[in-house]
C-alpha positions, -999 to +999 in steps of 0.1 A: -011-074+155+000-057+123-015-085+102-048-082+120-048-044+114-040-050+078-069-074+073-093-053+094-085-021+075-087-037+041-120-055+049-135-023+063-124-004+031-138-031+008-171-030+027-174+007+025-166+008-012-192-019-019-220+001-003-210+038-004-230+060+020-222+091-001-230+088-038-206+117-045-176+094-037-153+088-067-158+053-082-131+028-077-113+014-108-101-021-113-066-012-100-080+000-067-099-032-062-068-052-071-048-033-045-074-038-018-078-075-027-040-080-026-037-064+008-064-086+022-049-118+006-014-110+018-027-108+054-048-139+050-019-160+036+004-146+062-018-159+090-022-192+072+016-194+069+019-187+106-005-215+114+015-239+093+046-231+113+030-244+145+018-277+130+036-307+145+051-318+112+059-297+082+031-299+057+034-297+020+005-273+021+028-249+039+051-246+009+022-238-014+009-211+011+045-197+014+048-195-024+014-178-027+022-153+001+056-144-015+040-139-050+012-117-036+037-096-015+060-091-045+031-081-067+022-055-041+057-041-043+058-041-081+024-024-084+031+001-056+044+030-078+014+026-102-013+027-075-029+055-057-011+043-026+021+055-042+011+090-033+018+081+004+055+082-007+055+107-036+037+136-019+058+139+012+090+133-008+081+161-033+071+184-004+104+177+014+124+184-018+105+216-023+111+228+013+148+218+010+152+238-022+134+268-007+156+267+024+189+266+005+208+299-002+207+292-039+169+295-038+172+331-025+194+341-054+171+324-079+139+340-065+157+375-063+166+372-099+130+362-109+115+391-088+136+417-106 
């Protein structure tokens, strides 16, 4: 189900970016297209790999699909910090650190000193 959601979401996003309804949308750069394409291909190779598992005999094609799937998945992990998708991790983490520092007693002392 997660693989279907991954492929469906990336296909919908690719379709919307190919024909934007609103011309004020920011243009996508090559890194954005690479990220969306990799997401879709990881889902596609994952399904192909699953189909290879259920074949009566192990196919040599399955090894090639497995290698392709692993390479694409690792590329997604390596490129994650440099994509816009990295904000899904960075923003909540930065907000949590900010809230933690503001809740600590040392933050009250630091803000009292600045206010004086």
